[in-house]
N, C-alpha and C positions, 0 to 999 in steps of 0.2 A: 586817375582812379576816382577822384572826387566828382569829375564830370560824369563818369559812368554811373555813379551812385545816383546823381541827380536825374540822369536820363531814365533810370529804372523807376524811381519814385514818380517821375512825371508821367511815365507810361501807365503806371498803376492808377494814378489819379485820373488820367484820360479815360481809361477803361471804365472806371467807376462812374464817371460823368456820362459816358455814352450808355451805360447800362441802366442808370436810374430812370430815364424816360420810358424805357421799355418795360421795366418792372411796374412803374406807375400806370402805364397804359394798360398793362395786363390786369392789374388790380381794379382798374376802372371799367373793365370789360371792353376796351378798345383793342384794335389790332396793333401789333407792335411792328411797325415798318422800320426798315433800316434807314437811318438818316442819310441824305445824299452826301457825297464826298466833300462837296464844297462847304458843308456845314461843320466839317470836322475842325476841332480846335487845333491851332498850331502848337508844336512842341514847345513847352515852356523853357525859358532860358534857365541856366543854372542859378541865376540870381533869384528866380521865383521859387526854388525848391528850398524853402525854409523849414526849420524844425516844426513850426506850427502846421505848415502844409503837410509835412510827413505824418504828424499825429492825426490830422484830419483824414488823410488817405487811409491810414490803418483802421480808424474808427469806421469809416464808410465801408471798407472791405469786410469788416466783421458784420456790419448790418446787412450787407448783400449776402453773406454766407448764410444768415438766418433764414433767408427766403427759400433755401433748398428744401424740398419735400422729404418726409421720412422714407418714402419709397426709394429715393435715390441713395440713401445711406444704409439700408437694411442688408444684413449678411445674406449671401446666396444660399438658396435652399440646397442642402446636401443630397436630396433625393432627385434633383433636377437632371443629373447625368444618367439616371436609370431609364431602362425601357419603360414606356408608358404603362404596360401591364404590370411590370415588377414594381413600378413606383407606387401604384395603388396598394399593392400587397405590403410594400415596405412601410408605407404610411400606417397601415393597420398593425404591423409588427411593432412599430414604435409605440402606438397607443396601447397595445396589449401588454408590452413590457412595463409601461407606466401604470397600468390599472389592474392587471390580472397576473402579474409575474409570480406573486406569492402563492397563487393557487396552482399555477402550472409547474413551478419549481419550488419544492418545499425546503430544500437546503439553501441556506444563505450563501454559501460558497458557490454552489452551482448557479444560483440566480445571478450573482454578481458576475460570474464568468460569462454566462450567456448574454447578459446585457452589454458587457464590454465587447464581446465578440461581434454582436450585431451593430453596435455603434461604430466600430472600426470599419465596417463595410457599408456604412450609410444605410443600415437596416435592409440591405439587399437580401433576399431569401437565399438560403443555402441549397435547398432541395428543389427549387423551382427556377425555370428560365422562361421569361415571357408568359408567365402564368401557367406553365405546363410542367409536370414532373420531369426532372432531368435524369440523366444516367446515374448520377451520384445517388439520388434517392432510390432508384431502382435497385442498385447494388446493395445498399444497406438494408433495404426492406427485405430482399431475398435472404440476407444473412440473419436478420432477426427472426424470420420465419423458420430458420433452421437452428434456432437456439437449443433445441433438444439434443443436438449432436454433442453439446457440452454438458448434458444432463440438466439443462435449465428448462423453464416452461415458456414456450413461445407466447402464450397468452398474457404474460406479464409485460410484453413489449409490443403494445398495440400499435399497429402501423396504419396511417390514414389512407383514405382513397381521395386523391386530389381531383378526381373528375367532376365536372359540372358544379363547381363551387364558385361563389363570389369572392371578391377580394378579402373581406373580413374572415370568411370561413377558411380561405386558403392560408391566410396569415396564422390563424389558430392551428390549422393542420400542420403547418410548417414548424411551429414551436412544439407541438406534441411529438412530432417525429424527432426533433432535437432532444426532447426529454427521453424518449425511448432509447435513443442511441447512447446517451450518457448513462442511463440506468443499466443497459446491457453491458457496456464497457466496465462499469463498476462491479457488477455481479460476476462477470466472467473472469475478471482479474483477481478480485479480493474476496468474493463471496457475497451471499445474499443477506447476511446478518453478522453481527459481531460474534466471534467465537466464545465470548463470555456467556452466550445463551446456551452453550453446550457444556462448558466446564470452566471452572476457575483454575484448573490445573494446566493452563496453557499460557505461553507467552511467545507470540509470533508476530512478524511485521504486519501482516494483513494490510498491505499498502494499496489503497485505492488510487486509480489514476487521477491526475489533475483534470478537471473539466475543461480548462482552457487548452490543455494539451490535446485532449480528444478532439475538440472542435477544430483546432488548427490542423491536425492530421486529416480530418475529414475534408477540409477545404482544399488541402494541398495534394492529397493522394491521387494517383492516376485511377486507382480502383478503391473506392471508399469501403466496400464490403470486405476486401482482403485486408485493408488497414485495420478495420474493426476486429477481424478475426485474430489479429496479432495480440490482442489484449488477453487472450486465453493463455494459461500457463504453457510454456514451451519446453519444460523439462521432459525427459524421456519417460519416466513412470506415468505422468499424466497423459502423454500422447498415446502410449500403449493402451491405457484404459479407455481413452476416447475411441480408438479403433475397435477395441473389443466391444464397447457399448453398441456401436453401429452393427457389428457382426451379430450380436445377440438379438437386437431388434429386427434383424432380417431373418431370424430363424422361423421355422414353421410353427404353427399353432400347437402342434403335438407336444412340443417341449416347453409350452408357454409357462406352466407352473414353476418349474425350476428356473427358467430363464428370467421370469419376473423377479424372483428372489435375488438372483445374481445382479440383475439390472439395478435394483434398489441399493444393493451393497456397493456397486460401482459408483452410482450417483453420489452416495455418501462420501466415498473416498475421494472422488473428484472435487467435491465441495471442500474437503479438508486441505487438499493440495493447494487451493487458492489462498490459503492463509500463509503459506511459506514464501520466502523470497523468490522473485521471478528468476533470479540467477542463483542456482545452488552452489556455485563456485567451481572453479577449475579443479581444485582439490577439496574434497569433502568426505565426511564420514556420514553414512546413512544407516541409522538404526531403525529397524522395523520391529516395533514392540510385539505385535501379535505373532510374528514369525520368530521372535527371539534370536534375531541375527543382526550382525554388524558388518557393513561393507565399507571398504575404503575405495573411493573413486578418484581417479587422477587422469587428466588429459582425455576425458570422455569415455574412459573404460574402467572396469573393476580390476583392482590390483591385489585385493586380499579380502577374505571374509572369515568370520569366526562366530561361535555361539556366544550368547550373553544370557545372563539372568537379570530379569527386570523386577520392578516393584510388585508386591502382592496387590490384589484388587483394593484392599483397604488403605494402601499407601502407594497409589499408582505413580509410576514414572511419568513426569510431565511431558508435554509436547513443547519443543522449543527449537530455536536456531541460534547458535552462538559460535564464536570462534575459539579454537583450541589455543590456549595460552602457553602452557608448559607441561612437562612430564616430571613427576616427583618419584624418584627411586628411594626406597626405604621411608615411606611416609609415616608420620605420626598421626594417629587418629584422634581428633577432638570429637567427643561424643555429642551428637546433636541434642539440644536442650529438650526436645520432645521425648527422646529416649531416656535422658537423664531423669526427667520428671516422672515419666510413666512406667519406667522399668527399673532403673538402677537405684534411685532413691528409696523406693519401697523395699527393695532387697537389702539396701544398706541399713535401713531402720531396723530390720529384723536381725541382721548379722553385720556388725561394724567391720569385720575383716573379710567379707565376701569379695569385695571388689579388688582388694589387694591380692587375694589368692588367684584372682582372674588375670592378674598382671596389669590392672588399671590403676592410675594415679588420680587421687582426689585432692583438689585444692579449693579453699574457701576464700572468697573475696567479697567486696561490697556489693557486687552484682549477683552473688549467689554461689553456686557450686559449679566447678569445671572439672570434667572427668576426661582424661586422656589415656591413650595407649601408646607406648613407645614402639619404634620400629622393631620388627622381628618376624619370625616365621608364623607366630600365632596372631599377628596383627589382623584386625578385621578387614583392613584394606589390602592385605597381602603385601607384596613387595613393590608394586608400581601403582601410581595413581595418575589419571589423565584429567587435567584441569581446564574447564571452560566456565568462566564466571557466569552465574545466573542467580536470580532471586530465590530459587528453590533450594539452592545449596546442594545440588546433586552433581555427580561426576561419574566417571568410569574408573574401575580399579580391578586389581587382582583380588583373589579370595583364597583363604586356606581351605574352604569347603569345596573341593573339586568335584565331588560326587554329583552335585546337582546338574552339571552339564550333560549328564547322561539322560536326564528326564526329557520327555517330549514337551511338556508344558513347564516353563521355567519362570514362574512369577513368585519369588520368595523374598525379595529384598525390601528394605525400607524406602525405596525410591531410586537409589543409585543403580548403576548397571555394573554387574560383575563380568569381566572379560575372561574367556577361557584360556587364551594364550597371550598374556600381557607383554611378555618380553618380545614376541614376534610383532605384536601391534606397535610397540615402541619403535622397533626397527623400521617398520614400514613408514611410520609418520616421520621419523627423523631423516630418513633417506629422501623423503619429499621436501622437508623443510631445509635440510642441510646435506645436499647430495654429495658434496666433496669430502665428507668425513667418513663415509663407508661404514655405517653402523650395522651391527649384527645383533641377533638375539643373544648370542653368547657374550658379546661385549657388555650388554645390559646386565646379564646375570652375574658377571664378574664384579659389578658394582654393588651387589647385595651386601648389606652389612648393618651397622648400627646407627649410621648418621644419614640424615636427609641430604639428597642431592637433586637439584632442579636442572632440567634440560629444557632450554627455551625452544619453542616452536616459532614464535614471531621473530622477525617481521613477516615471514611467509604466512599467508592467510590460508588456514585449513578450517573450513566450516564443519560444525557438528549439527546435524539435523536429526532430532528425535521425532520419528513419524509413527503414525498408527494406520498401517495398511492391512486391512482385513481382506482386501481384494487387490491383487497385482498380477501383472502379466510377466512371466519369467522369460529368460533369454530364448527359450524354445518357442515362444509365442503362445504358451498355454496359460489359461486363467487359473490363478491360485487363490483359494479362499481360506481364511483363517478365522479362528474363534474370536468373538467379540468379548475379550476378557474384561475390559473396563466399561462395557456397555455404552461405548461412544457412538456406535452405528445407530442405535435406536434413538439416542438423543439428537444426533445430527439430522436424521430423517424427520423427527418431530419438529425440529426448528425449521427445516426446509418448508414444511407444510404450514407453519403458523407465524414465523418471525420474518419481519422485514423492517428496514429502517436504515438510518445512517450508521456508519461504523465508528463506534466510540472506542478510545484507547482502553486497554484493560487496566483496572486499578492495581496499584501495588499491594501485595499481600505477603504475609510471612509464610514460610514453608508449612507451618502447622495449620494454616487456614485453608489448605488445599481441599477441594471438594472430595469427600469420600475418603479422607485420610485420617480417620480416627484411629490412633495407635492402640494396639491391643494392650490390655492390662495383664501383666504377667502373673502367673500363679506364684505365691510366696515360696521361697526355698524350703526344702524339707528340714525338719528339726534335726536330722542327722548331720546337718552342716554341709549337705551337698550344694555345689555351686549352681547358680542359675544358668540356664542354657546360654551360651555366648550369643550376643546379638551381632549380626553382620549387616553392613549397609547394603 
């Protein structure tokens, strides 16, 4: 083993000795000829391989290593493997991302995703091959030019012409098409602006797609245009509106006036649909406020529908998506503080017994006044309440005032939704959530009494979507139009024309801060001691 070590060291020393004249000759401008074999030094014996010789050999090896030029140690160029035409474009893409990315991509998140995407592909262009527009580019350009099929404006997604451009212009055109694709995908999935530009009475996901996910799908899809189309909402109400929009735009000019109004309303409704979850859920409740209806959907079909009363225009029912948590039979009504402050305390100040005569209980604590109404036939919530947690503190419930369901326009509540047949509604929901228990409306009614009982819906997921559809296509394929009772169409259309930007999350607000929800100030009770009119949610 020791002899082997000495031979290795001796060989190293010999190589350094032979190399030194060559390096010196090169540095002196002389040719470096290989020395003849007879001049080679004999292999040193083990006795000559001393520690001093070993240290000298290592030192000489380090000196020889210093003579290697920087070109020999430089990292390989990541663009070297690209086609020469694409290499020039890639080089310009790299420069543009370093110097102009903040102008091409205004969102930090989008800019970071684009930079990472192109770095991972050695800055090779996505939309070009050998300096020429590829099929992927052709497919997405065609889809962007048809943006109006989704009620969007094609002019907002400017597509470049790649013909007769140099490498720098091609690189910039490449990145501009990337930006157009990212913008379209965001707009068609989540909307063109934050819904807070329309109303504060909304809390919806409005989830924009991830830029990195969009780019990955564009790179991997067999047909990038079809992959891009998948970012539009896939729920049935949206798809029906999209088909109706195409039909109306194909109508003759003779019906243009009426069709233009319908088109604008459809466009506003399609914009609002983008704020909702992409998947409405296998089991979900769909409330259409302007139609005053509630539908229960399960396994792709409608299983039940009923009439509802919604909030008056001054106390509008919000738009939201939440999951049903539980059903309360014989609920106690805790009066919202807005009603306490604006309606019941003024009445109480004039007549200290008025609330007691109404069956309401008043309690005082450090936080103020709490007013409740115990279960019973006269309870403002009726006999059943349907609970889905939300920051607006609204829910669905029964009502003792059944006459309002006969009205065509049913906007009378303080924001909650009153259900015409709550026992049947509970039956439908419970048979979805707990199918082995065989619930019936009669079984629910037998539970009516004086004490609260909660029936759990979870862990089954039943979504509740409160929507605002002033235009929808019914099951017969006919376009239905409804009155814009909350003035959301006009505000949506105004925002479409003026608002653009990143989607910011909605700030948290109390129920009393909802736009347009100024509670009415009640008239004082008559001096005869007449009770104030009961307030129903």
